[in-house]
Structure formats: structure tokens, C-alpha cells
N, C-alpha and C positions, 0 to 999 in steps of 0.2 A: 482122137479127141482128147483135149487137155482138160483135166478136171481141176478146178480150183476150190480149195478149202477156205470158205469164208468164216469159219469159226474163229480163227486166229489170224488177225490181219499182219502182214509181214512188217517186222520191225527194222529189217536192214536190207542189204543188197540180196539179189537172187543167189542161189547156191554156187552156181558156176563163177560169178564174179567174185564171191567172197572166198572161195578156194584159190582164186588167182591173186587176190589180195594178200592173203596169208602166205602163198608160195613166194611172192616177190618181197615180202616185208618181214617175214618171221625171223631171218637171220640177223638183219641190222637191229631189230627190236630186241632181240635176245643179247646181242653183243653189248649194246648200250647198257642193258639192265644188269648184265654180268659185270661189267666194268663198275657200275654204280653200286651194286650190291655185294659183289665179291663171292657170291655163292651160286653155282650152277643151278641148284634145285630152286632157290629163291627167285633166280632170274626166270627160270622156266615157268614157274607158278605166276609170277608177275607179268610175264609175256602173255600167258594164257588169259589172265585178267585184263591185259591191255586189249587184246582182240575182242574180248566179250564186250568190254565197254564201247569200243569202237563200233561194233556191230549194232549195239543198242542205240548209239548216237549217230548212227549213219545219215539219217535225214536231216541232222542239224549241222552237219559239216558244210564247209564252202566247196562246192564242186569245181569251182574255178581255180583253186589252190592246190598245190601238189599234195598227195596223200601222205607221203612218208613223214614230212615234218609234223603233220597233224597226228599221225600214230605215235611218233616219238614224243610229242608233247604229252600224250596220255601216259606214255611209259614213264617219263620223267616225273610226272606227278606222282604216279603210283610208287615209283622207286623212292621217292622223298619220304612218303609215308611209311614204307617198309623199313627204310634205314633208321627212322627214329625207333622203330620196334626192335630191330635186329641187335643194335648196341655192340655187344662184345663178341658176338658169334664168330666173326671172321678170326679174331686173335685166338680164341679157343681151338678153332679148326686148324689154324696154322701150328699151334702148339702140339696138337695131336699128330698131326702129319710128320712133325720133327722127331716125335718119339718112336715113329715107326721105323725099324731098320730095313735097309735095303736087302732084296733077295739075293741069295747067293748067285755067283757068276755075274757077268755083265758090269763089273765094277766100274771100269773106265767109261763106258757109255753112260751108265747111271751118273757118275760124277759130272761128265760134260752136261747131261740134260739138267742136272740139279743146278749147275752153275749158271746156265742160261735162264732157268726158272727163277733162280734167286735174283738174278739181275732184273728181270722183268718185274719181279715182285717188288724189288727195291724201288724201281721207277714208279710202279703203281703206288707204293707207300708215300713216296715223295709227292705224287699228285694228291694223294689223300689227305696231305697236310694242308692243302689249300682249302679255301671256302668252297661251299657246294657249288656256286655258280661258276667259279674258276674251273673246277672239276668238270662240270657238265660241258663247259664250252670246250676245253681241251679234248674230252672224250668224243664229242660231236665232230670237231674239225679234224682230229688227227687219228682217232681210232675208227670212226665211221666215215671219214672223208667227205663230210657234208660241206657244201659251199657256205659262204658267210650268209647268202640269202636264205638257204634252207635252215641255217641255225636261227637266224632272225625269226623265221616262222615257228621253229620248235619252242624258242624262248619267249616268243611274242614281244619282240623288241625291234628297234630300228636296226639297219645293217650297220650303221655308224656305231651304235652301241656294242654290236658284236665285235667289231673291229677293235674298239677300245677294250672290251672284256678280254679279248684274245691277247692283245698286246700286254695287258696288265697281269694276266694269268701266266704267260710264258715268263714275264719278268719275275714274278713271284715264285714260279717253279724253279727258275735258275738260281734264285737265292736259296731256296730250300735245298736244292741238290748241292750247291757249293758248300752250304753250311753243315748239312747232316749226311749227305751221300756223295762225297767228293770223287770216289772212285768211279762214279757213273759218267764223269766228264770225259773220261778216255785217256787221261794221262796217268802213269804210275805215280804212286805215292813217292815223295821226295824229290820228283823232278818238277821243272817248270820255272 
């Protein structure tokens, strides 16, 4: 016999459904937030807040639309708010990491890993030179591999707007890379 507690009416989906929602969507939500915030702890906190807000707003979502873009839209909104508050945190964290010396041994492996991380960080820094909408569009398309239709839902714009934003963002990113990070283009300095 099923017992129903009427003291607290349900605010969101049932427990089994909600666990499945989290299981399916926690990684892309976290990845987007990490890209936008640059800090794993902040991304994890914001992801948790994203799912909390989604749970509370469950009955207000459009059940005929895909769930992932709706969740990512909540995440983007929260990340924008957090980014305003974070300010210079990433630069301070990066300075601290550079001051830490590598452990003894494993020097070649560490140097190779550091080189890959530095290249990825430089690309990330190049993307961060763009405006917020350009960054979001690139992250959603190339890092989370969303379709243009899904991006349109996340950003709450028409698909044509997504295409335009993506084209302009890539054009601006290329200009930033050519101007500030030419070694990311893939040709050695002095050649070309």
C-alpha cells in the first residue's frame, strides 16, 4: 500500500525521474559551467544550483521541448551572475599554480602534459577575449556539441540568429588568435 504525504505537495518530478534527469544531464551542465567559470568548485556549486532551480521550476517548463537546452539556459543564467562576482579569481588561481614546482621525477611527462594544458588554456583565454554571447555560442556548439536548434533553445533566439552568432564568433576568435596567440594556428613562427 502506497503512502502519500499530503503535508508537502510535490514541487518537481518524482524521485526516479529526477535521478535520471541528473544522471543524463549533469556532465554537460558541469562542462558548460566549467568553461564559463574556469573553476571546478564554482562550476560544481553552480551545477547544483542549476538542478535545484530546475527541480523547483519543473512544472513551469515546456514538456514538448527538449530538456537539455532548458537546463543549460538555467546554467548560463546562473553562470553569468557568478562571473560578475568572480572577477579576478581565475588569474589568481593560475598565478598560484605557476608558482608550484613540479614534483621530483616524471619531468618529461609533466612537461608534455603542461604543454598540452598551456595550449588548451591559451585557446580558452583566446575565447575569453570574446564577448559573453560569442563565448557561450562557441562553448555550446564545439565543447558541448549541441546542434544549432538546441543552441537556439538555450539562448532563446531563432536558429538563424545562432548561425549568425556562430559565424561572427568564429571570425572574431580567428582575429584574436592571429593577433594574440599566433602559435595556436599551427605553423611555426617565422614560416608562412
